[in-house]
C-alpha positions as CSV (number, residue, x, y, z in Angstrom):
1,M,-155.0,-23.7,87.4
2,E,-153.7,-26.4,85.1
3,T,-150.3,-27.8,85.8
4,F,-148.0,-27.5,82.8
5,T,-145.5,-30.3,82.3
6,S,-143.2,-31.6,79.7
7,V,-145.9,-34.1,78.8
8,G,-148.3,-31.3,78.1
9,L,-145.7,-29.6,75.9
10,L,-145.1,-32.9,74.0
11,V,-148.9,-33.4,73.5
12,R,-149.2,-29.8,72.1
13,F,-146.3,-30.5,69.8
14,L,-147.7,-33.8,68.6
15,L,-151.1,-32.2,67.9
16,A,-149.4,-29.3,66.0
17,L,-147.3,-31.8,64.1
18,A,-150.3,-34.0,63.3
19,L,-152.2,-30.9,62.0
20,V,-149.3,-29.9,59.8
21,L,-148.5,-33.3,58.4
22,I,-152.2,-34.3,57.8
23,T,-152.6,-31.1,55.8
24,F,-149.5,-31.6,53.7
25,N,-146.3,-33.7,53.7
26,P,-144.0,-34.7,50.9
27,S,-144.8,-38.4,51.2
28,G,-147.8,-38.1,49.0
29,H,-150.2,-39.1,51.8
30,S,-151.9,-35.9,53.0
31,F,-155.2,-34.0,52.7
32,L,-153.8,-31.8,49.9
33,H,-152.7,-34.9,47.9
34,W,-156.1,-36.6,48.6
35,L,-157.9,-33.5,47.4
36,A,-155.8,-33.1,44.3
37,N,-156.4,-36.7,43.4
38,G,-159.4,-36.6,41.2
39,F,-159.9,-32.8,41.3
40,P,-162.2,-31.1,40.3
41,A,-164.5,-33.8,41.5
42,V,-164.9,-33.2,45.3
43,T,-166.7,-35.5,47.6
44,P,-168.7,-34.5,50.7
45,L,-166.1,-36.3,52.8
46,K,-163.3,-34.2,51.3
47,V,-165.2,-31.0,52.0
48,A,-166.0,-32.0,55.6
49,T,-162.4,-33.0,56.2
50,G,-161.1,-29.8,54.7
51,L,-163.5,-27.7,56.9
52,A,-162.3,-29.6,60.0
53,L,-158.7,-28.9,59.1
54,L,-159.5,-25.3,58.4
55,I,-161.1,-24.9,61.8
56,A,-158.1,-26.6,63.5
57,W,-155.7,-24.2,61.6
58,I,-157.8,-21.2,62.7
59,V,-157.7,-22.3,66.3
60,F,-153.9,-23.0,66.3
61,I,-153.0,-19.8,64.4
62,R,-155.3,-17.6,66.5
63,A,-153.9,-19.0,69.7
64,T,-150.3,-18.5,68.4
65,L,-150.9,-15.0,67.3
66,Q,-152.7,-14.1,70.6
67,S,-149.9,-15.5,72.7
68,I,-146.7,-14.6,70.9
69,G,-147.9,-12.2,68.3
70,I,-146.6,-11.6,64.8
71,V,-143.3,-10.3,66.2
72,G,-142.9,-13.6,68.1
73,V,-143.7,-15.7,65.0
74,V,-141.2,-13.7,63.0
75,L,-138.5,-13.9,65.7
76,M,-139.0,-17.7,66.0
77,G,-138.8,-18.0,62.2
78,L,-135.6,-16.1,62.1
79,F,-134.2,-18.2,65.0
80,F,-135.0,-21.4,63.1
81,V,-133.5,-20.0,59.8
82,A,-130.3,-19.1,61.7
83,L,-130.3,-22.6,63.3
84,I,-130.7,-24.3,59.9
85,W,-128.0,-22.1,58.5
86,L,-125.7,-23.2,61.3
87,L,-126.5,-26.9,60.7
88,V,-125.9,-26.4,56.9
89,S,-122.6,-24.7,57.6
90,W,-121.6,-27.7,59.7
91,G,-122.6,-30.1,56.9
92,W,-125.4,-31.8,58.9
93,I,-128.1,-30.7,56.5
94,D,-127.9,-31.0,52.7
95,M,-129.9,-28.2,51.2
96,T,-130.0,-29.9,47.8
97,N,-132.2,-32.6,49.3
98,K,-135.6,-31.0,48.6
99,G,-137.5,-33.6,50.6
100,A,-135.4,-33.2,53.7
101,V,-135.8,-29.4,53.6
102,I,-139.6,-29.7,53.3
103,W,-139.7,-32.1,56.3
104,I,-137.6,-29.6,58.3
105,A,-139.8,-26.7,57.4
106,L,-142.9,-28.7,58.4
107,V,-141.4,-29.5,61.8
108,I,-140.5,-25.9,62.3
109,V,-144.1,-24.8,61.6
110,S,-145.2,-27.3,64.2
111,L,-142.7,-25.9,66.7
112,V,-143.9,-22.4,66.2
113,L,-147.5,-23.5,66.7
114,T,-146.5,-25.4,69.8
115,A,-144.8,-22.3,71.2
116,G,-148.0,-20.4,70.5
117,L,-150.2,-23.0,72.2
118,S,-147.8,-23.2,75.2
119,W,-146.5,-19.7,75.7
120,A,-149.0,-18.6,78.4
121,H,-147.9,-21.6,80.5
122,I,-144.2,-21.1,79.8
123,R,-144.4,-17.4,80.6
124,R,-146.2,-18.2,83.9
125,R,-143.4,-20.6,84.8
126,L,-140.6,-18.2,83.9
127,A,-141.9,-14.9,85.0
128,G,-144.7,-15.8,87.4
129,Q,-147.1,-13.7,85.3
130,T,-150.5,-15.0,84.3
131,S,-151.9,-14.1,80.9
132,V,-155.5,-13.2,80.5
133,D,-157.7,-12.6,77.5
134,E,-158.9,-9.0,76.9
135,V,-162.6,-8.6,77.7
136,E,-164.5,-5.9,76.0
137,E,-167.3,-4.3,77.9
138,P,-170.6,-3.7,76.0
């Protein structure tokens, strides 16, 4: 069985962050900005890139929903909302800075995807229980 380390967790986070930020970010350098530039003219490269991103999103979202489920996603979302609320109440985050809020939201999406990709390993470490996929018999 694969050994799960902090490096593995970091790699999963960096992959999730890359997927999120390549798809969209407020800097103006993302797939959505590239696609919008010159729309409705769409090139084959844009279509191929969009399909590759769609496949990656499906893999990440499916893995997340299979491992932590919709309840886990909602709970993580609520946790991060509460954490942001706490940081805003301390004056560490300025909610009027729209760009900063978008960057924070993008990192949070990456963290939720990372949890989904890593949960089976984390659960095995914490509880000693191994997760298995359900197999349907014909």
